N, CA, C and O atoms as a DFTB+ gen file, in Angstrom:
728 C
 N C O
     1  1     -44.013      33.483     109.490
     2  2     -42.386      33.929     108.485
     3  2     -42.082      33.031     108.406
     4  3     -41.957      32.816     107.201
     5  1     -41.717      31.842     109.180
     6  2     -40.851      30.456     109.212
     7  2     -41.949      30.055     107.829
     8  3     -41.506      29.182     107.082
     9  1     -42.608      30.336     107.657
    10  2     -43.278      29.266     106.273
    11  2     -43.543      30.094     105.664
    12  3     -44.710      29.838     105.369
    13  1     -43.180      31.403     105.004
    14  2     -42.531      32.022     104.090
    15  2     -41.354      31.636     103.772
    16  3     -41.214      31.017     102.717
    17  1     -40.124      31.935     104.689
    18  2     -39.436      31.311     104.449
    19  2     -39.154      30.140     103.739
    20  3     -38.369      29.869     102.830
    21  1     -40.273      29.296     104.598
    22  2     -39.443      27.749     103.700
    23  2     -40.243      27.636     102.446
    24  3     -39.982      26.805     101.575
    25  1     -41.000      28.295     102.392
    26  2     -41.470      28.296     101.105
    27  2     -40.691      28.780     100.236
    28  3     -40.452      28.014      99.303
    29  1     -40.043      30.112     100.192
    30  2     -39.296      30.522      99.212
    31  2     -37.905      29.802      98.886
    32  3     -37.130      29.828      97.930
    33  1     -37.947      29.137     100.140
    34  2     -36.410      27.943      99.721
    35  2     -37.140      26.882      99.085
    36  3     -36.606      26.309      98.136
    37  1     -38.187      26.568      99.439
    38  2     -38.363      24.966      98.741
    39  2     -38.426      25.495      96.523
    40  3     -38.257      24.908      95.455
    41  1     -38.812      27.060      97.061
    42  2     -38.767      27.504      95.573
    43  2     -38.108      28.181      94.955
    44  3     -38.419      28.528      93.815
    45  1     -36.926      28.577      95.606
    46  2     -35.907      28.771      95.011
    47  2     -34.532      27.486      94.782
    48  3     -33.483      27.725      94.185
    49  1     -34.867      26.247      95.376
    50  2     -34.776      24.948      95.443
    51  2     -35.158      24.276      94.270
    52  3     -34.313      23.676      93.605
    53  1     -36.620      24.322      93.870
    54  2     -37.152      24.215      92.288
    55  2     -36.576      24.826      91.547
    56  3     -36.221      24.174      90.565
    57  1     -36.239      26.040      91.554
    58  2     -36.350      26.989      90.348
    59  2     -34.611      26.675      89.722
    60  3     -34.287      26.834      88.545
    61  1     -33.946      26.344      90.508
    62  2     -32.508      26.252      90.864
    63  2     -32.219      25.121      89.987
    64  3     -31.551      25.099      88.953
    65  1     -33.294      23.516      91.021
    66  2     -33.175      22.293      90.219
    67  2     -33.854      22.606      88.559
    68  3     -33.750      21.576      87.893
    69  1     -34.226      23.265      88.105
    70  2     -35.135      23.393      86.606
    71  2     -33.907      24.667      85.954
    72  3     -33.991      24.894      84.746
    73  1     -33.166      25.199      86.510
    74  2     -32.631      26.345      85.739
    75  2     -31.065      25.886      85.223
    76  3     -30.591      26.085      84.104
    77  1     -30.198      24.992      86.764
    78  2     -28.862      24.582      86.521
    79  2     -28.674      23.611      85.365
    80  3     -27.665      23.545      84.664
    81  1     -29.896      22.783      85.240
    82  2     -29.287      21.529      83.730
    83  2     -29.501      22.271      82.974
    84  3     -28.545      22.172      82.206
    85  1     -30.924      23.938      82.157
    86  2     -30.580      24.171      81.374
    87  2     -28.640      25.189      81.126
    88  3     -27.885      25.137      80.155
    89  1     -28.505      25.833      82.227
    90  2     -27.599      26.502      81.817
    91  2     -25.937      25.782      82.310
    92  3     -25.013      26.575      82.489
    93  1     -25.741      24.548      82.459
    94  2     -24.978      23.952      82.705
    95  2     -24.651      22.853      80.858
    96  3     -23.615      22.402      80.371
    97  1     -26.141      22.829      80.367
    98  2     -26.139      21.474      78.940
    99  2     -25.398      23.275      77.912
   100  3     -25.449      24.478      78.167
   101  1     -24.756      22.358      76.680
   102  2     -24.092      22.856      76.084
   103  2     -24.347      21.696      75.071
   104  3     -24.518      20.478      75.045
   105  1     -24.242      23.207      73.938
   106  2     -24.594      22.616      72.199
   107  2     -23.785      21.008      72.383
   108  3     -22.824      20.880      73.143
   109  1     -24.444      19.642      71.419
   110  2     -23.207      18.744      71.774
   111  2     -22.630      18.395      70.472
   112  3     -21.707      17.602      70.285
   113  1     -23.574      19.394      69.170
   114  2     -23.086      18.929      67.832
   115  2     -23.013      20.223      67.131
   116  3     -23.585      21.266      67.451
   117  1     -22.332      20.039      66.260
   118  2     -22.424      21.125      65.057
   119  2     -21.870      20.932      64.083
   120  3     -21.377      19.810      63.966
   121  1     -21.718      21.791      63.096
   122  2     -21.933      21.298      61.458
   123  2     -20.981      22.224      60.623
   124  3     -20.827      23.344      61.110
   125  1     -20.245      21.935      59.336
   126  2     -19.597      22.260      58.953
   127  2     -19.619      22.147      57.254
   128  3     -19.985      21.077      56.768
   129  1     -19.316      23.004      56.571
   130  2     -19.002      22.795      55.267
   131  2     -18.302      22.584      54.553
   132  3     -17.481      23.499      54.619
   133  1     -17.940      21.707      53.586
   134  2     -16.686      21.290      52.931
   135  2     -17.665      21.214      51.538
   136  3     -18.680      20.668      51.105
   137  1     -16.547      22.214      51.149
   138  2     -16.848      22.315      49.637
   139  2     -15.386      22.054      48.890
   140  3     -14.324      22.312      49.457
   141  1     -15.459      21.549      47.642
   142  2     -14.842      20.657      46.738
   143  2     -14.667      21.686      45.373
   144  3     -15.745      22.089      44.937
   145  1     -13.857      21.999      44.893
   146  2     -13.262      22.277      43.813
   147  2     -12.638      21.341      42.868
   148  3     -11.501      20.870      42.909
   149  1     -13.340      21.199      42.222
   150  2     -12.928      20.105      41.027
   151  2     -11.539      20.592      40.173
   152  3     -11.734      21.704      39.684
   153  1     -10.299      20.096      39.891
   154  2      -9.623      20.307      39.343
   155  2      -9.191      18.957      38.223
   156  3      -8.048      18.500      38.247
   157  1     -10.060      18.508      37.443
   158  2     -10.231      17.572      36.301
   159  2      -9.048      17.843      35.563
   160  3      -9.267      19.029      35.317
   161  1      -8.221      17.659      35.164
   162  2      -7.413      17.750      34.158
   163  2      -6.953      16.450      32.985
   164  3      -6.766      15.314      33.419
   165  1      -6.818      16.721      31.660
   166  2      -6.311      15.983      30.705
   167  2      -5.557      16.618      29.824
   168  3      -5.411      17.840      29.835
   169  1      -4.919      15.692      28.835
   170  2      -4.645      16.558      27.739
   171  2      -4.017      15.751      26.095
   172  3      -2.985      15.093      25.963
   173  1      -4.683      15.973      25.404
   174  2      -4.348      15.243      24.177
   175  2      -3.575      15.932      22.618
   176  3      -4.213      16.171      21.592
   177  1      -2.223      16.127      22.783
   178  2      -1.713      16.586      21.078
   179  2      -2.234      15.891      20.138
   180  3      -2.106      14.699      19.859
   181  1      -2.849      16.738      19.654
   182  2      -3.102      16.152      18.001
   183  2      -2.742      17.093      17.291
   184  3      -2.386      18.187      17.731
   185  1      -2.822      16.590      15.422
   186  2      -3.184      17.317      14.645
   187  2      -4.120      18.479      14.454
   188  3      -5.296      18.504      14.819
   189  1      -3.348      19.607      13.733
   190  2      -4.276      20.678      13.368
   191  2      -5.339      20.427      13.498
   192  3      -5.817      21.225      14.304
   193  1      -6.413      19.397      12.993
   194  2      -7.992      19.105      12.993
   195  2      -8.401      18.732      13.840
   196  3      -9.618      18.545      13.841
   197  1      -7.589      18.406      15.071
   198  2      -8.061      17.290      15.976
   199  2      -8.077      15.895      15.709
   200  3      -7.858      15.426      16.826
   201  1      -8.153      15.306      15.226
   202  2      -8.052      14.391      14.298
   203  2      -6.953      12.111      14.532
   204  3      -6.966      10.907      14.789
   205  1      -6.241      13.495      14.080
   206  2      -5.206      12.021      14.526
   207  2      -3.835      12.784      15.624
   208  3      -3.572      13.977      15.777
   209  1      -3.229      11.663      16.188
   210  2      -1.960      12.044      16.990
   211  2      -1.152      13.097      17.004
   212  3      -1.006      13.154      15.783
   213  1      -0.563      13.902      17.372
   214  2       0.488      14.567      16.586
   215  2       2.012      14.518      17.456
   216  3       2.422      14.972      18.524
   217  1       2.581      13.682      16.324
   218  2       3.712      13.145      17.068
   219  2       5.353      13.542      16.805
   220  3       6.342      13.117      17.402
   221  1       5.265      14.494      15.712
   222  2       6.862      14.689      15.637
   223  2       6.470      16.051      14.820
   224  3       5.566      15.910      13.997
   225  1       7.066      17.401      14.957
   226  2       7.473      18.513      14.291
   227  2       9.150      18.245      13.475
   228  3      10.233      18.743      13.780
   229  1       8.825      17.327      12.431
   230  2       9.645      17.288      11.499
   231  2      10.268      17.980      10.701
   232  3      10.016      17.654       9.541
   233  1      11.254      19.118      10.834
   234  2      12.511      19.769      10.301
   235  2      13.113      19.061       9.519
   236  3      13.855      18.091       9.672
   237  1      12.521      19.945       8.114
   238  2      13.702      19.023       6.559
   239  2      15.530      19.978       7.231
   240  3      16.153      20.703       8.006
   241  1      15.463      19.344       6.386
   242  2      17.321      19.519       6.525
   243  2      17.391      20.791       6.378
   244  3      16.725      21.243       5.447
   245  1      18.278      21.872       7.306
   246  2      18.596      22.729       7.300
   247  2      20.009      23.122       7.394
   248  3      20.888      22.322       7.714
   249  1      20.263      24.577       7.067
   250  2      21.395      25.460       7.285
   251  2      21.561      25.584       8.842
   252  3      20.508      25.878       9.408
   253  1      22.951      25.383       9.881
   254  2      22.542      26.164      10.732
   255  2      22.962      27.395      10.845
   256  3      21.986      28.137      10.738
   257  1      24.185      28.142      11.052
   258  2      23.869      29.551      10.776
   259  2      22.569      30.221      10.941
   260  3      22.166      30.926      10.015
   261  1      21.559      30.026      12.478
   262  2      20.512      30.554      12.623
   263  2      19.213      30.387      11.696
   264  3      18.219      31.112      11.656
   265  1      19.510      29.185      10.937
   266  2      17.566      29.301      10.391
   267  2      16.954      29.109      10.328
   268  3      16.867      27.919      10.023
   269  1      15.705      29.806      10.475
   270  2      14.459      29.624      11.424
   271  2      13.579      28.950      10.558
   272  3      13.723      28.659       9.371
   273  1      12.115      28.632      11.772
   274  2      11.145      27.935      10.951
   275  2      10.250      28.290      11.858
   276  3      10.400      28.762      12.985
   277  1       9.196      27.983      11.184
   278  2       7.450      28.389      12.204
   279  2       7.006      26.677      12.685
   280  3       7.362      25.647      12.113
   281  1       6.263      26.787      13.722
   282  2       5.030      25.540      13.720
   283  2       3.804      26.888      13.228
   284  3       3.844      28.029      13.687
   285  1       2.907      26.448      12.335
   286  2       2.103      27.250      11.923
   287  2       1.013      26.269      10.549
   288  3       1.335      25.344       9.803
   289  1      -0.360      27.047      10.726
   290  2      -1.062      26.613       9.938
   291  2      -1.007      24.972      10.132
   292  3      -0.878      24.595      11.296
   293  1      -1.097      23.902       9.045
   294  2      -1.423      22.680       9.612
   295  2      -0.071      21.836      10.141
   296  3       0.065      20.628       9.944
   297  1       0.708      22.506      10.702
   298  2       1.478      22.155      11.760
   299  2       1.013      22.711      12.989
   300  3       1.799      22.238      13.810
   301  1       0.464      23.201      13.407
   302  2       0.100      23.791      14.453
   303  2       0.160      22.018      15.592
   304  3       0.259      20.801      15.430
   305  1       0.043      22.845      16.476
   306  2      -0.144      21.394      17.955
   307  2      -1.635      21.675      18.420
   308  3      -1.914      22.506      19.285
   309  1      -2.696      20.776      17.655
   310  2      -4.028      20.947      18.578
   311  2      -4.043      20.210      20.121
   312  3      -3.645      19.082      20.413
   313  1      -4.744      21.420      21.145
   314  2      -4.767      20.472      22.283
   315  2      -5.912      20.743      23.188
   316  3      -6.339      21.750      23.754
   317  1      -6.335      19.228      23.116
   318  2      -7.890      18.527      23.645
   319  2      -7.270      18.445      25.095
   320  3      -6.454      17.630      25.525
   321  1      -7.886      19.528      25.744
   322  2      -8.410      19.393      27.628
   323  2      -9.319      18.659      27.789
   324  3      -9.306      18.041      28.853
   325  1     -10.345      18.435      26.944
   326  2     -11.473      17.681      27.501
   327  2     -12.329      18.772      28.624
   328  3     -12.366      19.996      28.503
   329  1     -12.881      18.094      29.545
   330  2     -13.879      18.596      30.557
   331  2     -12.626      19.046      31.407
   332  3     -12.942      19.537      32.490
   333  1     -11.666      19.001      31.224
   334  2     -10.240      19.708      32.065
   335  2     -10.717      21.454      32.475
   336  3     -10.820      22.452      31.761
   337  1     -10.985      21.165      34.361
   338  2     -11.431      22.793      34.464
   339  2     -10.229      23.798      34.347
   340  3      -9.204      23.123      34.244
   341  1      -9.953      25.096      34.324
   342  2      -9.060      25.799      33.904
   343  2      -8.006      25.682      34.090
   344  3      -7.589      25.800      35.242
   345  1      -7.166      25.411      33.062
   346  2      -5.890      25.088      33.487
   347  2      -4.798      26.316      32.547
   348  3      -5.066      27.306      31.866
   349  1      -3.252      25.503      33.019
   350  2      -1.973      26.531      32.310
   351  2      -1.249      25.450      31.599
   352  3      -1.343      24.251      31.861
   353  1      -0.512      25.992      30.667
   354  2       0.037      24.703      29.876
   355  2       1.514      25.425      30.164
   356  3       1.892      26.577      29.954
   357  1       2.344      24.010      30.861
   358  2       4.100      24.390      30.528
   359  2       4.571      23.271      29.778
   360  3       4.084      22.146      29.669
   361  1       5.978      23.951      29.095
   362  2       6.501      22.434      28.566
   363  2       8.106      23.252      29.016
   364  3       8.475      24.362      29.402
   365  1       8.962      21.382      28.549
   366  2      10.338      21.610      29.048
   367  2      10.784      20.889      27.407
   368  3       9.995      20.401      26.598
   369  1      12.414      21.033      27.259
   370  2      12.713      19.930      26.668
   371  2      13.497      19.324      27.746
   372  3      13.739      19.768      28.868
   373  1      13.986      17.786      26.969
   374  2      14.891      16.663      27.507
   375  2      15.032      16.124      26.056
   376  3      14.541      16.659      25.062
   377  1      16.040      14.583      26.088
   378  2      16.256      14.453      25.489
   379  2      17.086      14.643      24.702
   380  3      17.283      13.813      23.814
   381  1      17.809      15.775      24.792
   382  2      18.668      16.387      23.807
   383  2      19.895      15.796      23.199
   384  3      20.675      15.529      24.112
   385  1      20.268      15.558      22.316
   386  2      21.968      14.753      21.554
   387  2      22.708      16.103      22.069
   388  3      22.642      16.512      23.228
   389  1      23.505      16.797      20.896
   390  2      24.563      17.436      20.589
   391  2      24.068      18.928      21.472
   392  3      24.533      19.443      22.489
   393  1      22.809      19.365      20.479
   394  2      22.371      20.902      21.128
   395  2      21.475      20.549      22.060
   396  3      20.985      19.514      22.513
   397  1      21.374      22.196      22.280
   398  2      21.318      22.553      23.509
   399  2      20.112      23.808      23.346
   400  3      20.168      24.769      22.578
   401  1      19.249      23.541      24.116
   402  2      18.272      25.213      24.255
   403  2      18.778      25.841      24.623
   404  3      19.671      25.584      25.431
   405  1      18.463      27.058      24.206
   406  2      19.291      28.367      24.902
   407  2      18.170      29.593      24.489
   408  3      17.176      29.673      23.767
   409  1      18.862      30.403      25.296
   410  2      17.252      31.919      25.209
   411  2      18.135      32.417      24.314
   412  3      17.425      33.332      23.899
   413  1      19.505      32.554      23.474
   414  2      19.743      33.010      22.206
   415  2      20.068      31.319      21.636
   416  3      19.872      30.192      22.091
   417  1      20.789      32.019      20.141
   418  2      21.718      31.100      19.522
   419  2      22.546      31.085      19.742
   420  3      22.843      31.966      20.548
   421  1      23.741      30.118      19.282
   422  2      24.793      29.672      19.517
   423  2      25.595      28.603      18.981
   424  3      25.028      27.734      18.319
   425  1      26.677      28.557      19.152
   426  2      27.310      27.223      18.328
   427  2      26.695      26.398      19.499
   428  3      26.620      26.717      20.685
   429  1      26.285      25.288      18.893
   430  2      24.990      23.757      19.112
   431  2      24.479      24.114      20.643
   432  3      24.681      23.518      21.701
   433  1      23.519      25.674      20.259
   434  2      22.595      26.267      20.760
   435  2      21.085      26.405      20.100
   436  3      21.245      26.319      18.882
   437  1      20.416      26.490      20.246
   438  2      19.143      26.513      19.939
   439  2      18.528      27.254      20.216
   440  3      18.781      27.901      21.232
   441  1      17.271      27.554      19.342
   442  2      15.985      28.963      20.505
   443  2      14.671      28.036      20.114
   444  3      14.269      28.169      18.958
   445  1      14.100      27.284      20.809
   446  2      12.689      26.949      20.742
   447  2      11.756      27.640      21.800
   448  3      11.582      27.570      23.017
   449  1      11.023      28.639      20.291
   450  2       9.574      29.408      21.144
   451  2       8.333      28.485      21.520
   452  3       8.343      27.422      20.900
   453  1       7.422      28.630      22.270
   454  2       6.069      28.201      22.066
   455  2       5.536      29.477      22.563
   456  3       6.101      30.451      23.060
   457  1       4.105      29.184      22.261
   458  2       2.804      30.337      22.356
   459  2       1.556      30.278      21.704
   460  3       1.280      30.753      20.603
   461  1       0.720      29.564      22.588
   462  2      -0.678      29.384      22.523
   463  2      -1.667      30.189      21.904
   464  3      -1.369      31.328      21.544
   465  1      -2.524      29.849      21.779
   466  2      -3.940      30.565      21.181
   467  2      -4.654      29.657      21.165
   468  3      -4.290      28.481      21.132
   469  1      -6.346      30.257      21.197
   470  2      -7.323      29.356      21.378
   471  2      -8.530      29.573      20.365
   472  3      -9.617      29.000      20.279
   473  1      -8.059      30.419      19.762
   474  2      -8.563      29.728      18.111
   475  2      -7.388      30.184      16.493
   476  3      -6.875      31.289      16.311
   477  1      -7.282      29.242      15.776
   478  2      -6.411      29.647      14.931
   479  2      -6.888      30.489      14.126
   480  3      -6.243      30.494      13.078
   481  1      -7.575      31.074      14.136
   482  2      -7.650      32.816      13.335
   483  2      -6.532      34.011      14.425
   484  3      -6.146      35.121      14.057
   485  1      -6.191      33.266      15.949
   486  2      -5.419      34.116      16.565
   487  2      -4.067      33.661      16.437
   488  3      -3.291      33.933      17.353
   489  1      -3.614      32.935      15.329
   490  2      -1.890      32.592      15.513
   491  2      -1.299      33.471      15.912
   492  3      -1.204      34.493      15.233
   493  1      -0.611      33.345      17.346
   494  2       0.259      34.910      17.272
   495  2       1.408      34.727      16.807
   496  3       1.756      33.640      16.347
   497  1       2.340      35.998      16.867
   498  2       3.454      36.343      15.958
   499  2       4.787      35.399      17.494
   500  3       5.274      35.967      18.472
   501  1       4.926      34.202      17.154
   502  2       5.870      33.528      18.252
   503  2       6.740      33.586      18.480
   504  3       7.272      33.314      19.556
   505  1       7.563      34.289      16.718
   506  2       8.452      34.794      16.745
   507  2       9.424      35.933      17.773
   508  3      10.633      35.989      17.996
   509  1       8.419      36.652      18.181
   510  2       8.735      37.784      18.583
   511  2       8.121      37.640      20.419
   512  3       8.739      38.171      21.342
   513  1       7.133      37.019      20.572
   514  2       6.622      37.387      21.671
   515  2       6.175      35.615      22.674
   516  3       5.422      35.471      23.637
   517  1       6.982      34.592      21.946
   518  2       6.581      33.252      22.247
   519  2       7.744      33.284      23.417
   520  3       8.721      34.033      23.425
   521  1       7.369      32.190      24.502
   522  2       8.115      31.906      25.471
   523  2       9.098      30.661      25.516
   524  3       8.720      29.496      25.393
   525  1      10.487      31.088      25.719
   526  2      11.900      30.826      25.489
   527  2      11.850      29.057      26.126
   528  3      11.989      29.007      27.348
   529  1      11.717      28.018      25.597
   530  2      11.889      26.684      26.125
   531  2      13.423      25.929      26.977
   532  3      14.451      25.412      26.540
   533  1      13.064      26.117      27.915
   534  2      14.812      25.872      28.627
   535  2      14.464      24.180      28.616
   536  3      13.422      23.525      28.642
   537  1      15.889      23.862      28.564
   538  2      16.588      21.959      28.660
   539  2      16.100      21.898      30.073
   540  3      16.507      22.770      30.841
   541  1      15.059      20.732      30.634
   542  2      14.606      19.989      31.756
   543  2      13.944      21.136      32.624
   544  3      13.346      20.657      33.587
   545  1      13.879      22.574      32.551
   546  2      13.516      23.124      33.780
   547  2      11.715      23.742      32.854
   548  3      11.684      24.285      31.749
   549  1      10.637      23.471      33.610
   550  2       9.370      23.633      32.730
   551  2       9.076      25.037      33.502
   552  3       8.972      25.383      34.678
   553  1       8.978      25.807      31.943
   554  2       8.102      27.139      32.193
   555  2       6.554      27.462      31.651
   556  3       6.166      26.500      30.988
   557  1       5.995      28.053      31.694
   558  2       4.676      28.278      31.886
   559  2       4.752      29.082      30.045
   560  3       5.705      29.802      29.745
   561  1       3.786      28.828      29.193
   562  2       3.637      28.995      28.323
   563  2       2.942      30.196      27.737
   564  3       1.718      30.218      27.866
   565  1       3.467      31.100      27.175
   566  2       2.579      32.166      27.127
   567  2       1.148      32.034      26.254
   568  3       1.169      31.579      25.111
   569  1       0.307      32.331      26.690
   570  2      -1.118      32.419      25.857
   571  2      -1.674      30.984      25.829
   572  3      -2.691      30.786      25.163
   573  1      -1.091      29.956      26.500
   574  2      -1.783      28.534      26.952
   575  2      -2.239      28.523      27.896
   576  3      -1.671      27.799      28.713
   577  1      -3.328      29.177      28.319
   578  2      -4.259      28.998      29.619
   579  2      -6.243      28.949      28.815
   580  3      -6.823      29.491      27.873
   581  1      -6.486      28.269      29.573
   582  2      -7.433      28.438      28.830
   583  2      -8.694      27.367      29.823
   584  3      -8.375      26.260      30.257
   585  1     -10.255      28.051      30.054
   586  2     -10.854      27.932      30.913
   587  2     -11.577      26.443      30.794
   588  3     -11.376      25.558      29.962
   589  1     -12.292      26.474      31.678
   590  2     -13.222      24.553      31.595
   591  2     -13.365      24.320      30.228
   592  3     -13.999      25.102      29.521
   593  1     -12.841      23.330      29.800
   594  2     -13.180      22.426      28.652
   595  2     -12.376      23.599      26.990
   596  3     -12.549      23.116      25.871
   597  1     -11.865      24.522      27.064
   598  2     -11.586      25.169      25.894
   599  2     -10.161      24.730      25.291
   600  3      -9.132      24.937      25.935
   601  1     -10.145      24.104      24.005
   602  2      -9.271      23.911      23.713
   603  2      -8.264      24.608      23.248
   604  3      -8.657      25.700      22.838
   605  1      -6.635      24.380      23.084
   606  2      -5.656      25.462      22.915
   607  2      -5.090      25.136      21.477
   608  3      -5.003      23.923      21.290
   609  1      -4.762      25.768      20.620
   610  2      -3.809      25.290      19.528
   611  2      -2.109      26.256      20.202
   612  3      -2.068      27.389      20.683
   613  1      -1.158      25.466      20.021
   614  2       0.196      25.766      20.357
   615  2       0.984      25.966      18.764
   616  3       1.234      25.161      17.867
   617  1       1.198      27.300      18.905
   618  2       2.523      27.275      17.720
   619  2       4.088      27.446      17.996
   620  3       4.319      27.670      19.184
   621  1       5.178      27.393      17.204
   622  2       6.258      26.882      17.843
   623  2       7.333      28.121      16.844
   624  3       7.026      28.417      15.689
   625  1       8.221      28.543      17.351
   626  2       9.105      29.063      16.660
   627  2      10.515      28.265      16.961
   628  3      10.852      27.753      18.029
   629  1      11.479      28.315      15.313
   630  2      12.683      27.560      15.965
   631  2      13.742      28.135      15.794
   632  3      13.528      29.137      15.111
   633  1      15.061      28.010      16.120
   634  2      16.022      28.784      15.594
   635  2      16.930      27.998      15.648
   636  3      17.106      27.499      16.760
   637  1      17.812      27.586      14.590
   638  2      19.014      26.651      14.226
   639  2      20.066      27.719      14.832
   640  3      19.868      28.918      15.031
   641  1      21.498      26.800      15.125
   642  2      22.403      26.872      16.108
   643  2      23.516      28.116      15.054
   644  3      23.324      28.188      13.840
   645  1      24.096      28.577      15.420
   646  2      24.666      29.620      14.358
   647  2      26.160      29.006      13.978
   648  3      26.863      29.529      13.113
   649  1      26.614      27.665      14.838
   650  2      27.383      26.805      14.173
   651  2      27.132      25.537      15.096
   652  3      26.648      25.570      16.227
   653  1      27.595      24.310      14.333
   654  2      27.531      23.105      14.796
   655  2      28.630      22.347      14.703
   656  3      29.375      22.334      13.724
   657  1      28.816      21.470      16.059
   658  2      30.449      20.504      16.294
   659  2      30.013      19.003      15.326
   660  3      30.926      18.203      15.120
   661  1      28.561      18.684      14.753
   662  2      28.476      17.309      14.361
   663  2      27.228      17.535      13.086
   664  3      26.555      18.565      13.049
   665  1      27.135      16.912      12.532
   666  2      26.689      16.823      11.656
   667  2      25.448      15.792      11.599
   668  3      24.881      15.701      10.511
   669  1      25.103      15.220      12.381
   670  2      24.468      14.237      12.839
   671  2      22.997      14.634      12.917
   672  3      22.756      15.791      13.262
   673  1      21.886      13.729      12.609
   674  2      20.525      14.049      13.436
   675  2      20.634      14.465      14.758
   676  3      21.389      13.870      15.527
   677  1      19.529      16.043      15.344
   678  2      19.191      16.462      16.320
   679  2      17.707      15.594      16.679
   680  3      16.765      15.333      15.931
   681  1      17.905      15.296      18.026
   682  2      16.018      15.021      18.437
   683  2      16.091      15.735      19.625
   684  3      17.113      15.733      20.311
   685  1      14.770      16.537      20.013
   686  2      14.387      17.285      21.005
   687  2      13.021      16.388      21.119
   688  3      12.366      15.667      20.368
   689  1      12.961      16.813      22.409
   690  2      11.785      15.967      23.197
   691  2      11.467      16.836      24.089
   692  3      12.071      17.047      25.141
   693  1       9.920      17.693      23.453
   694  2       9.187      19.037      24.471
   695  2       8.067      18.106      24.876
   696  3       7.151      17.654      24.189
   697  1       8.381      17.909      26.268
   698  2       7.258      17.734      27.364
   699  2       5.914      18.821      27.068
   700  3       6.224      19.801      26.391
   701  1       4.831      18.760      27.397
   702  2       3.621      19.867      28.121
   703  2       3.130      18.921      28.921
   704  3       3.241      17.701      28.796
   705  1       2.605      19.507      29.715
   706  2       2.671      19.919      31.097
   707  2       0.905      20.469      31.234
   708  3       0.745      21.492      30.568
   709  1      -0.148      20.088      31.812
   710  2      -1.291      21.221      31.929
   711  2      -1.408      20.930      33.538
   712  3      -1.325      19.801      34.021
   713  1      -1.594      22.008      34.210
   714  2      -2.528      21.877      35.883
   715  2      -2.890      22.884      35.796
   716  3      -2.887      23.788      34.961
   717  1      -3.376      22.631      37.145
   718  2      -4.471      23.673      37.465
   719  2      -4.032      25.235      37.423
   720  3      -2.908      25.600      37.768
   721  1      -5.341      26.374      36.826
   722  2      -5.028      27.431      37.327
   723  2      -4.894      28.503      38.682
   724  3      -5.778      28.738      39.506
   725  1      -3.902      28.906      38.650
   726  2      -3.987      29.239      39.747
   727  2      -4.249      30.707      40.328
   728  3      -4.312      30.888      41.544
């Protein structure tokens, strides 16, 4: 009996010696995956044909009293986005002199609306549904979103102030910014 107990004890120690290292061992490595979504963004403002730089929307001499004019046809701004990922465009007005951008026309207050379209045939009704640009506050431009590498056209509607306190030429700078679509 003593031999059997001794044998069982030796066997028990052998099983324990083999089992304990396996029980105590844990994984020493693990993995995880990194997925990178590229938001490559680039923007170039060109003329309606896409061949030359868009410099200025030169409005001829106009009366105030709410005179209106449009960026359309050969005045449209063609925005090349290259291989940009899905994007959205925003705009803001800076560098004003005596006049200021506003939601409605008033004394020395003008209205500038912008709107995007992917095809020239889709030229929007900017006067009715364009996005009103603000002074130095960037706002998303309606219709100015696109998928990977899809260029867009930008149209505008300008309404002069009702009255003005100066006859000096007025210059406004419009900054268009591209950002990843969310």
